[in-house]
N, C-alpha and C positions, 0 to 999 in steps of 0.2 A: 538554517541548518546546513543547507547546501550538500546534502548527502551524508552528513555526519549522523551517527546513531546517538539518540539521547541515552543518558545514563540509565534510565528506567528500563531499557531493553537489555542491559548487561547480564542480569541474572537469568532471564528466560533463554537468551541466546547461549549462555554458558551451559545450561542444562541440556538444551537441544544438541549442542556440539558434543557434550559428554556422552550423550546417548547414541552418538554416531551419525547424527543428521547434519548434512552440509547445509548451513543456513547463512544468509547474509541479510543485513538490514540496510535499508536506504530510506532516509527521511528527507523530504524536500518540499517546502511549501510551494504551491503552484495554483494558478487559476486555470491552467490548461492541462488537465489530467491526461487527455489523449496524447498530446505532444510529449509529455514526460514519460508515459508508459512506452510509447513507440521508441523514444530515444534509449530508455533503459533496456527494453527487450532486445534492441539491436546489438547492444554491447555485452549481453549477459545470457547465459543458458539458464532459463527459468522453467521450473516445473509447476510452481504454485505461487500465486500472488496472495499476500495476506494484508488486509487493510483493517485498521480500527475505525470505528465510527462512533460519534457521540449523539447523532440525531439532531436535526434542527426543527424548528417550528413548522407547522403546516404552511404558513405564509412564505417562509424562506424556501421550502421545497417547491412551492407553486411558482414563485418568481425566479429563483435562481437554479433550482434543481438540486438533486442529491449528488454529492461527489461519488458515492458508491454506485449510483446508477450510471454516472458518466464513465466510471471505471469499467463497469460491465459492458458498456457499449464500445469501449476503446480497445478491448483485447479479446482474443480467442483463448487465452490461457485459463486454467482453472483458478478460481478466486475463492478465498476464505475471508468472509467479512465478519469481524468480531465487534459486538456492541458492548 
């Protein structure tokens, strides 16, 4: 996706903007969440990071870890994680 927002975000973003909330979406596949967040934070004024999660199996979390947990460790910003 390279930063493009998926169509599924069009309606929620439209509603938030209509309510007067300044919101931007950035979707980018990565294996290095820490580097991605650092790069994105450096170029943008961010008040809140919002991340969706679908949950992996216990084995996946044990061996690879949770992306949400890596995000928590990668930033000092406020984060909203939605399941």
